[in-house]
BALOBA-1460 file (C-alpha; in Angstrom, 3 decimals):
// residues 228
<rec num="1" residu="m" x="259.248" y="104.403" z="-26.521"/>
<rec num="2" residu="k" x="260.572" y="100.999" z="-25.517"/>
<rec num="3" residu="i" x="257.972" y="98.341" z="-24.781"/>
<rec num="4" residu="p" x="259.148" y="95.167" z="-22.977"/>
<rec num="5" residu="t" x="258.700" y="92.124" z="-25.206"/>
<rec num="6" residu="s" x="260.060" y="88.608" z="-25.317"/>
<rec num="7" residu="g" x="259.511" y="88.080" z="-29.054"/>
<rec num="8" residu="v" x="257.407" y="84.931" z="-28.493"/>
<rec num="9" residu="n" x="253.749" y="84.538" z="-27.579"/>
<rec num="10" residu="f" x="254.063" y="81.348" z="-25.516"/>
<rec num="11" residu="f" x="256.519" y="79.462" z="-23.342"/>
<rec num="12" residu="p" x="256.510" y="75.877" z="-21.993"/>
<rec num="13" residu="a" x="256.088" y="75.310" z="-18.270"/>
<rec num="14" residu="v" x="256.507" y="72.242" z="-16.067"/>
<rec num="15" residu="t" x="254.158" y="71.871" z="-13.096"/>
<rec num="16" residu="p" x="254.950" y="68.960" z="-10.748"/>
<rec num="17" residu="q" x="251.883" y="67.110" z="-9.424"/>
<rec num="18" residu="l" x="251.741" y="64.683" z="-6.492"/>
<rec num="19" residu="n" x="248.856" y="62.201" z="-6.226"/>
<rec num="20" residu="i" x="248.276" y="60.513" z="-2.861"/>
<rec num="21" residu="g" x="245.880" y="57.574" z="-2.485"/>
<rec num="22" residu="l" x="243.726" y="57.608" z="0.646"/>
<rec num="23" residu="i" x="240.960" y="55.365" z="2.026"/>
<rec num="24" residu="k" x="237.675" y="54.444" z="0.333"/>
<rec num="25" residu="g" x="238.817" y="55.249" z="-3.197"/>
<rec num="26" residu="t" x="239.863" y="58.796" z="-2.343"/>
<rec num="27" residu="e" x="242.830" y="60.482" z="-4.015"/>
<rec num="28" residu="l" x="244.462" y="63.779" z="-3.049"/>
<rec num="29" residu="m" x="246.152" y="65.814" z="-5.819"/>
<rec num="30" residu="i" x="248.680" y="68.568" z="-5.147"/>
<rec num="31" residu="r" x="250.347" y="70.844" z="-7.711"/>
<rec num="32" residu="f" x="253.091" y="73.321" z="-6.918"/>
<rec num="33" residu="c" x="255.464" y="75.418" z="-8.994"/>
<rec num="34" residu="p" x="257.766" y="77.807" z="-7.085"/>
<rec num="35" residu="k" x="258.562" y="81.302" z="-8.301"/>
<rec num="36" residu="v" x="260.265" y="81.097" z="-11.703"/>
<rec num="37" residu="k" x="262.100" y="83.963" z="-13.402"/>
<rec num="38" residu="i" x="261.378" y="84.450" z="-17.125"/>
<rec num="39" residu="p" x="263.733" y="86.937" z="-18.844"/>
<rec num="40" residu="v" x="261.896" y="89.378" z="-21.130"/>
<rec num="41" residu="n" x="264.927" y="91.418" z="-22.230"/>
<rec num="42" residu="k" x="268.221" y="92.544" z="-20.683"/>
<rec num="43" residu="d" x="266.443" y="94.879" z="-18.251"/>
<rec num="44" residu="e" x="263.092" y="93.269" z="-17.377"/>
<rec num="45" residu="s" x="261.959" y="89.843" z="-16.219"/>
<rec num="46" residu="l" x="258.634" y="88.185" z="-15.470"/>
<rec num="47" residu="y" x="258.058" y="86.061" z="-12.372"/>
<rec num="48" residu="t" x="255.477" y="83.304" z="-12.191"/>
<rec num="49" residu="s" x="254.291" y="80.810" z="-9.566"/>
<rec num="50" residu="l" x="251.440" y="78.317" z="-9.219"/>
<rec num="51" residu="w" x="249.801" y="76.056" z="-6.668"/>
<rec num="52" residu="g" x="246.741" y="73.840" z="-6.719"/>
<rec num="53" residu="i" x="244.930" y="71.202" z="-4.707"/>
<rec num="54" residu="g" x="242.226" y="68.730" z="-5.661"/>
<rec num="55" residu="i" x="240.412" y="65.643" z="-4.470"/>
<rec num="56" residu="k" x="238.894" y="62.687" z="-6.312"/>
<rec num="57" residu="h" x="236.529" y="60.138" z="-4.749"/>
<rec num="58" residu="d" x="235.035" y="56.914" z="-6.079"/>
<rec num="59" residu="i" x="231.277" y="57.474" z="-5.844"/>
<rec num="60" residu="k" x="230.248" y="54.277" z="-7.676"/>
<rec num="61" residu="q" x="230.695" y="52.293" z="-4.468"/>
<rec num="62" residu="w" x="227.866" y="54.266" z="-2.852"/>
<rec num="63" residu="i" x="225.315" y="53.846" z="-5.678"/>
<rec num="64" residu="p" x="223.227" y="50.647" z="-5.437"/>
<rec num="65" residu="g" x="223.052" y="48.565" z="-8.601"/>
<rec num="66" residu="i" x="226.173" y="49.833" z="-10.364"/>
<rec num="67" residu="s" x="228.933" y="49.236" z="-7.809"/>
<rec num="68" residu="h" x="230.006" y="46.017" z="-9.550"/>
<rec num="69" residu="l" x="229.819" y="47.245" z="-13.141"/>
<rec num="70" residu="p" x="233.170" y="47.264" z="-15.050"/>
<rec num="71" residu="f" x="233.928" y="50.993" z="-15.104"/>
<rec num="72" residu="s" x="234.958" y="53.720" z="-12.683"/>
<rec num="73" residu="l" x="232.886" y="56.743" z="-11.637"/>
<rec num="74" residu="s" x="234.362" y="59.507" z="-9.509"/>
<rec num="75" residu="a" x="233.539" y="62.963" z="-8.211"/>
<rec num="76" residu="i" x="236.316" y="65.536" z="-8.627"/>
<rec num="77" residu="g" x="236.939" y="68.984" z="-7.177"/>
<rec num="78" residu="a" x="240.010" y="71.207" z="-7.531"/>
<rec num="79" residu="i" x="241.258" y="74.754" z="-7.149"/>
<rec num="80" residu="t" x="244.359" y="76.342" z="-8.744"/>
<rec num="81" residu="k" x="245.967" y="79.735" z="-8.291"/>
<rec num="82" residu="a" x="248.578" y="81.201" z="-10.673"/>
<rec num="83" residu="n" x="250.484" y="84.473" z="-10.362"/>
<rec num="84" residu="l" x="252.458" y="86.450" z="-12.931"/>
<rec num="85" residu="y" x="254.125" y="89.783" z="-12.239"/>
<rec num="86" residu="m" x="256.848" y="92.178" z="-13.342"/>
<rec num="87" residu="d" x="258.614" y="94.576" z="-10.970"/>
<rec num="88" residu="g" x="259.600" y="98.134" z="-11.824"/>
<rec num="89" residu="p" x="260.957" y="100.255" z="-13.138"/>
<rec num="90" residu="i" x="258.947" y="99.265" z="-16.211"/>
<rec num="91" residu="l" x="258.436" y="102.620" z="-17.900"/>
<rec num="92" residu="e" x="260.514" y="105.761" z="-17.263"/>
<rec num="93" residu="p" x="260.689" y="109.192" z="-18.967"/>
<rec num="94" residu="s" x="263.981" y="108.147" z="-20.568"/>
<rec num="95" residu="d" x="262.105" y="105.399" z="-22.460"/>
<rec num="96" residu="y" x="260.491" y="108.039" z="-24.667"/>
<rec num="97" residu="e" x="262.277" y="109.355" z="-27.723"/>
<rec num="98" residu="s" x="265.415" y="111.257" z="-26.791"/>
<rec num="99" residu="g" x="266.158" y="114.803" z="-27.901"/>
<rec num="100" residu="e" x="262.789" y="116.295" z="-26.996"/>
<rec num="101" residu="n" x="263.948" y="117.713" z="-23.630"/>
<rec num="102" residu="l" x="260.430" y="117.546" z="-22.215"/>
<rec num="103" residu="r" x="259.635" y="119.041" z="-18.831"/>
<rec num="104" residu="n" x="258.755" y="116.387" z="-16.261"/>
<rec num="105" residu="l" x="255.854" y="117.533" z="-14.084"/>
<rec num="106" residu="y" x="256.704" y="114.997" z="-11.353"/>
<rec num="107" residu="p" x="260.481" y="114.424" z="-11.526"/>
<rec num="108" residu="t" x="260.678" y="112.872" z="-8.040"/>
<rec num="109" residu="d" x="258.341" y="109.923" z="-8.707"/>
<rec num="110" residu="d" x="259.728" y="106.543" z="-7.627"/>
<rec num="111" residu="y" x="259.493" y="104.334" z="-10.717"/>
<rec num="112" residu="n" x="260.783" y="101.354" z="-8.745"/>
<rec num="113" residu="a" x="257.288" y="101.172" z="-7.194"/>
<rec num="114" residu="q" x="255.842" y="100.177" z="-10.599"/>
<rec num="115" residu="k" x="254.514" y="96.634" z="-10.761"/>
<rec num="116" residu="v" x="252.342" y="94.726" z="-13.236"/>
<rec num="117" residu="k" x="250.352" y="91.884" z="-11.649"/>
<rec num="118" residu="y" x="248.228" y="89.196" z="-13.288"/>
<rec num="119" residu="n" x="246.539" y="86.678" z="-10.984"/>
<rec num="120" residu="v" x="244.190" y="83.819" z="-11.860"/>
<rec num="121" residu="t" x="242.204" y="81.644" z="-9.469"/>
<rec num="122" residu="s" x="240.259" y="78.774" z="-11.031"/>
<rec num="123" residu="w" x="238.088" y="75.981" z="-9.639"/>
<rec num="124" residu="n" x="236.135" y="73.037" z="-10.998"/>
<rec num="125" residu="i" x="233.774" y="70.368" z="-9.747"/>
<rec num="126" residu="g" x="232.350" y="67.456" z="-11.699"/>
<rec num="127" residu="v" x="232.023" y="63.739" z="-12.317"/>
<rec num="128" residu="a" x="234.264" y="61.544" z="-14.454"/>
<rec num="129" residu="a" x="233.838" y="58.018" z="-15.792"/>
<rec num="130" residu="s" x="236.639" y="55.804" z="-17.109"/>
<rec num="131" residu="k" x="237.173" y="52.351" z="-18.568"/>
<rec num="132" residu="k" x="240.518" y="50.564" z="-18.737"/>
<rec num="133" residu="l" x="241.234" y="48.428" z="-21.824"/>
<rec num="134" residu="s" x="244.671" y="46.806" z="-21.581"/>
<rec num="135" residu="v" x="247.188" y="49.686" z="-21.854"/>
<rec num="136" residu="i" x="244.557" y="52.284" z="-22.862"/>
<rec num="137" residu="t" x="242.167" y="54.013" z="-20.487"/>
<rec num="138" residu="l" x="239.182" y="55.863" z="-21.951"/>
<rec num="139" residu="f" x="237.592" y="58.632" z="-19.887"/>
<rec num="140" residu="g" x="235.002" y="61.369" z="-20.063"/>
<rec num="141" residu="g" x="232.958" y="63.560" z="-17.799"/>
<rec num="142" residu="l" x="230.893" y="66.628" z="-17.017"/>
<rec num="143" residu="h" x="232.113" y="69.567" z="-14.987"/>
<rec num="144" residu="l" x="231.327" y="73.074" z="-13.844"/>
<rec num="145" residu="s" x="234.288" y="75.432" z="-13.697"/>
<rec num="146" residu="g" x="234.932" y="79.040" z="-12.849"/>
<rec num="147" residu="s" x="237.767" y="81.520" z="-12.747"/>
<rec num="148" residu="k" x="238.590" y="84.981" z="-11.495"/>
<rec num="149" residu="s" x="241.318" y="86.956" z="-13.245"/>
<rec num="150" residu="s" x="242.793" y="90.269" z="-12.158"/>
<rec num="151" residu="l" x="245.189" y="92.580" z="-13.995"/>
<rec num="152" residu="a" x="246.660" y="95.635" z="-12.289"/>
<rec num="153" residu="m" x="249.452" y="98.130" z="-12.881"/>
<rec num="154" residu="d" x="250.597" y="99.616" z="-9.560"/>
<rec num="155" residu="g" x="252.562" y="102.843" z="-9.224"/>
<rec num="156" residu="a" x="252.986" y="105.968" z="-11.377"/>
<rec num="157" residu="y" x="253.657" y="105.781" z="-15.136"/>
<rec num="158" residu="p" x="254.953" y="108.685" z="-17.274"/>
<rec num="159" residu="i" x="252.941" y="109.703" z="-20.337"/>
<rec num="160" residu="i" x="253.288" y="112.394" z="-23.013"/>
<rec num="161" residu="a" x="250.707" y="115.150" z="-22.462"/>
<rec num="162" residu="y" x="249.987" y="118.743" z="-23.457"/>
<rec num="163" residu="k" x="249.759" y="121.381" z="-20.698"/>
<rec num="164" residu="q" x="247.920" y="124.614" z="-21.473"/>
<rec num="165" residu="t" x="249.696" y="127.841" z="-20.558"/>
<rec num="166" residu="g" x="247.603" y="130.811" z="-21.579"/>
<rec num="167" residu="y" x="246.836" y="130.389" z="-25.265"/>
<rec num="168" residu="t" x="249.610" y="127.891" z="-25.947"/>
<rec num="169" residu="y" x="250.177" y="124.201" z="-25.221"/>
<rec num="170" residu="e" x="253.439" y="122.781" z="-23.938"/>
<rec num="171" residu="k" x="254.410" y="119.168" z="-24.608"/>
<rec num="172" residu="v" x="255.387" y="117.684" z="-21.215"/>
<rec num="173" residu="i" x="255.758" y="114.399" z="-19.343"/>
<rec num="174" residu="d" x="252.768" y="113.859" z="-17.064"/>
<rec num="175" residu="h" x="251.857" y="110.782" z="-14.997"/>
<rec num="176" residu="v" x="248.961" y="108.375" z="-14.525"/>
<rec num="177" residu="i" x="248.519" y="106.457" z="-11.261"/>
<rec num="178" residu="k" x="247.530" y="102.777" z="-11.445"/>
<rec num="179" residu="p" x="246.245" y="103.042" z="-15.053"/>
<rec num="180" residu="i" x="244.847" y="99.479" z="-15.136"/>
<rec num="181" residu="d" x="242.872" y="97.662" z="-12.423"/>
<rec num="182" residu="l" x="240.588" y="94.982" z="-13.891"/>
<rec num="183" residu="d" x="238.750" y="91.965" z="-12.479"/>
<rec num="184" residu="v" x="237.015" y="89.372" z="-14.670"/>
<rec num="185" residu="t" x="234.900" y="86.467" z="-13.393"/>
<rec num="186" residu="k" x="233.834" y="83.567" z="-15.612"/>
<rec num="187" residu="t" x="231.759" y="80.418" z="-14.955"/>
<rec num="188" residu="q" x="231.077" y="77.725" z="-17.547"/>
<rec num="189" residu="f" x="229.789" y="74.179" z="-18.013"/>
<rec num="190" residu="g" x="231.955" y="71.722" z="-19.922"/>
<rec num="191" residu="i" x="232.133" y="68.217" z="-21.360"/>
<rec num="192" residu="n" x="235.493" y="66.469" z="-21.632"/>
<rec num="193" residu="a" x="236.750" y="63.197" z="-23.098"/>
<rec num="194" residu="g" x="240.068" y="61.575" z="-23.891"/>
<rec num="195" residu="f" x="242.355" y="58.613" z="-23.412"/>
<rec num="196" residu="r" x="245.538" y="57.667" z="-21.589"/>
<rec num="197" residu="l" x="248.152" y="55.288" z="-22.995"/>
<rec num="198" residu="k" x="250.315" y="53.554" z="-20.387"/>
<rec num="199" residu="l" x="253.694" y="52.101" z="-21.411"/>
<rec num="200" residu="a" x="255.692" y="50.760" z="-18.448"/>
<rec num="201" residu="i" x="256.288" y="53.821" z="-16.198"/>
<rec num="202" residu="v" x="255.389" y="56.322" z="-18.946"/>
<rec num="203" residu="s" x="251.877" y="57.556" z="-19.660"/>
<rec num="204" residu="l" x="250.637" y="59.726" z="-22.520"/>
<rec num="205" residu="t" x="247.304" y="61.531" z="-22.111"/>
<rec num="206" residu="l" x="245.305" y="63.348" z="-24.772"/>
<rec num="207" residu="s" x="242.031" y="65.034" z="-23.897"/>
<rec num="208" residu="g" x="239.652" y="67.711" z="-25.091"/>
<rec num="209" residu="n" x="237.136" y="69.931" z="-23.368"/>
<rec num="210" residu="y" x="234.030" y="71.411" z="-25.014"/>
<rec num="211" residu="a" x="232.309" y="74.315" z="-23.281"/>
<rec num="212" residu="p" x="229.129" y="75.582" z="-24.973"/>
<rec num="213" residu="g" x="229.299" y="79.362" z="-24.931"/>
<rec num="214" residu="g" x="232.706" y="79.291" z="-23.221"/>
<rec num="215" residu="y" x="236.328" y="78.345" z="-23.868"/>
<rec num="216" residu="s" x="237.081" y="74.945" z="-25.403"/>
<rec num="217" residu="s" x="240.550" y="73.435" z="-25.099"/>
<rec num="218" residu="a" x="242.786" y="70.465" z="-25.864"/>
<rec num="219" residu="t" x="245.459" y="69.018" z="-23.538"/>
<rec num="220" residu="f" x="248.448" y="66.733" z="-24.019"/>
<rec num="221" residu="a" x="250.285" y="65.399" z="-20.954"/>
<rec num="222" residu="l" x="253.323" y="63.212" z="-20.307"/>
<rec num="223" residu="g" x="253.528" y="61.381" z="-16.979"/>
<rec num="224" residu="l" x="256.184" y="59.296" z="-15.236"/>
<rec num="225" residu="g" x="255.331" y="56.865" z="-12.448"/>
<rec num="226" residu="y" x="253.229" y="53.850" z="-11.580"/>
<rec num="227" residu="f" x="249.569" y="54.323" z="-12.549"/>
<rec num="228" residu="n" x="246.444" y="52.236" z="-12.079"/>
């Protein structure tokens, strides 16, 4: 049987982000990536898209006694939604080994209705502190984040089965309808820290996130533009 595969377990992706400064130390952040086609092989392709929105606000100005101290303190909230899917036909009876001449119990099924969908919605809220030292900005913070992931296979998929006829069993092609339909929800607390190096209009950011009992991660980012 043929199984769609790209031969690699990762691929790079570019997600444009627009930051808009508003009043009272408020910043609006918008991410958007339109639908992108990712070839898997000569017959199948994956499609992915992403959008996100966030807001950051300077809360130090509202706290008596620290508003004039030489560091920044902000509250941050954001939500991001990513989609990944593959349209059918993904698996057909002809994908099984040829020469068996198996009887198809449902020969009229529409395999074009097959679709694999993976959707992720994530959110986070927290506080972040930063200190600028010449061309380097140090930052760290605490945050609470959550995500909901769903994986589903829509449509009918052929499988090899054995059908009993009297005292004998016949090897045939049967079908399963929507064989996978999963939802997973995760919430975790995290601590992050890192630094940003600004050189003219280029910035390099390296950060890490530690989540006790959850998923820890490291991030490297390259930015172009005028930054504070």
